C-alpha positions as CSV (number, residue, x, y, z in Angstrom):
1,Q,79.4,-90.0,45.0
2,V,83.2,-89.1,44.0
3,Q,83.7,-90.5,40.7
4,L,87.3,-90.6,38.6
5,V,87.7,-92.0,35.0
6,E,90.8,-91.8,33.7
7,S,91.3,-92.2,29.8
8,G,93.3,-92.1,27.2
9,G,96.3,-94.5,27.8
10,G,98.5,-96.6,25.5
11,L,101.4,-97.8,23.4
12,V,103.5,-94.8,22.3
13,Q,107.3,-95.1,20.9
14,A,109.5,-93.0,22.7
15,G,109.7,-89.4,21.8
16,G,106.0,-89.9,21.4
17,S,102.9,-87.9,23.0
18,L,100.0,-88.9,24.4
19,R,97.2,-87.1,26.1
20,L,95.2,-88.3,29.3
21,F,92.0,-87.3,30.6
22,C,90.4,-87.7,34.0
23,A,86.2,-87.5,33.6
24,A,85.1,-86.4,37.0
25,S,81.6,-86.1,38.9
26,G,79.9,-86.1,42.4
27,F,81.5,-83.0,43.6
28,T,81.7,-79.5,42.3
29,F,84.7,-79.9,40.8
30,S,86.1,-76.0,40.3
31,E,86.8,-76.1,44.4
32,Y,88.9,-78.6,44.5
33,S,92.6,-79.0,43.3
34,M,93.4,-82.1,41.2
35,G,96.6,-84.2,40.7
36,W,97.6,-87.1,38.3
37,F,100.0,-89.9,39.9
38,R,101.4,-92.7,38.3
39,Q,102.7,-96.5,39.6
40,A,104.9,-98.8,37.6
41,P,104.8,-102.4,38.3
42,G,106.5,-103.5,41.8
43,K,106.8,-99.7,42.4
44,E,105.3,-96.9,44.6
45,R,102.8,-94.4,43.3
46,E,105.0,-91.5,42.1
47,F,103.4,-87.7,42.0
48,V,103.2,-86.6,38.4
49,A,101.7,-82.9,38.4
50,S,99.2,-81.3,40.5
51,I,96.7,-78.1,39.4
52,S,95.0,-75.8,42.0
53,W,91.4,-75.0,42.1
54,K,92.6,-71.6,41.0
55,D,94.3,-73.0,37.5
56,S,97.0,-70.8,37.3
57,N,99.2,-72.9,40.1
58,T,100.8,-75.9,38.4
59,L,103.0,-78.2,40.4
60,Y,104.9,-81.0,38.3
61,A,107.9,-83.9,39.3
62,D,111.2,-83.0,38.3
63,S,111.1,-86.1,35.9
64,V,108.6,-84.3,33.9
65,K,109.0,-81.1,33.9
66,G,109.1,-79.6,30.8
67,R,108.0,-82.5,29.0
68,F,104.2,-82.9,31.0
69,A,101.6,-80.4,31.1
70,I,98.4,-80.3,33.3
71,A,95.2,-78.3,32.7
72,R,91.7,-78.5,33.8
73,D,88.4,-77.8,31.8
74,N,86.0,-76.4,34.9
75,S,83.2,-76.3,32.4
76,K,83.5,-80.1,31.5
77,N,84.6,-81.5,34.7
78,T,87.9,-82.7,33.2
79,V,91.5,-83.0,34.4
80,I,94.2,-82.9,31.4
81,L,97.6,-84.9,31.9
82,Q,99.6,-84.0,27.8
83,M,102.6,-86.0,27.9
84,N,105.6,-85.1,25.4
85,S,109.2,-86.9,24.7
86,L,107.9,-89.8,26.3
87,K,110.3,-92.3,27.7
88,P,110.5,-95.5,28.7
89,E,110.8,-94.9,32.6
90,D,107.4,-92.8,31.7
91,T,105.9,-96.3,31.4
92,A,102.9,-96.9,34.3
93,V,99.8,-96.8,35.2
94,Y,98.5,-93.3,35.8
95,Y,95.6,-92.1,38.3
96,C,93.4,-89.1,38.7
97,A,93.1,-87.6,42.5
98,K,90.6,-85.5,43.6
99,S,92.0,-83.2,46.8
100,R,90.8,-84.0,50.4
101,I,89.8,-80.1,51.2
102,P,88.0,-77.7,48.8
103,Y,89.9,-74.4,48.0
104,Y,93.6,-76.1,49.0
105,S,96.1,-75.6,47.2
106,Q,97.7,-78.3,44.4
107,S,100.0,-80.8,46.4
108,S,102.7,-83.3,45.3
109,A,101.6,-85.2,48.4
110,A,99.2,-88.3,48.5
111,T,97.7,-87.6,51.5
112,A,96.4,-84.4,50.0
113,Y,94.2,-86.2,48.1
114,A,91.0,-87.9,48.9
115,S,89.7,-89.9,45.8
116,W,91.2,-91.7,43.2
117,G,90.3,-93.0,39.6
118,Q,91.3,-96.3,38.5
119,G,93.9,-95.6,36.3
120,T,94.7,-96.2,32.7
121,Q,97.6,-97.8,31.5
122,V,100.9,-96.2,29.7
123,T,103.1,-98.0,27.5
124,V,106.4,-97.0,26.1
125,S,108.4,-98.9,23.8
126,S,112.1,-98.3,22.5
């Protein structure tokens, strides 16, 4: 059974850094592109970053480009989101997602993903 478990969220001051982790199980991790999305209270879910099953290919939302970095460790079935220079507007629940189809390129579209974690809270204070 596909399982995605996020961790690493917390409270941080503006300008600070945080590293999120997504532990994946129940599928062949290296065959799937992975993504991070976020959702602030009362707002729609928003794309953050994606990484291809070929991990040299990444995609970022304009709002986080240059500040966030996505990476994966196929030996550990883990995807990481390194968040630097955090802003209050980054405050949200962050979700890890698995692409719907194996060997499919990274994507910013939520419809490209089939499975979602339950999220980890990130709060950035000013």
